[in-house]
C-alpha positions, 0 to 999 in steps of 0.5 A, a space after each residue: 325572318 319572323 318566327 311565331 312561337 305558340 305556347 299556353 300558360 298551362 304548359 307551365 303546369 307540366 312536370 316531367 320529373 326531377 331528372 328530366 330537362 323539360 321543366 316550367 323554369 326552362 320554359 320560362 327561360 326560353 320564352 323570356 329569351 324569345 321575348 327579347 328577340 325582335 324576330 320572334 312573336 310569342 302567341 297564346 295558343 287557342 284550344 284546338 277543335 277536335 276536327 283540327 286534331 283529327 286532321 293530323 292525328 289518328 283517332 286511336 291516338 287521340 283516344 289513347 291521350 284522352 284516356 291517359 289524361 283521365 288517369 292523371 297522365 303518364 309516359 308517351 
């Protein structure tokens, strides 16, 4: 069964800290492995419209994320 994987080049800008398992090198390795799988289809994610985000997240959560982003990020 084919599996679609959505990603975006900005995901490689995410640095969770030196002791955290999520890192650009890990994402690169995962995407490289998936690219070798005939059943995997790697797709570039488009920017989500606000209405799409609001369909699955409460407005208060989106406002909190926007504020966190304006201040340079942080822990969720």
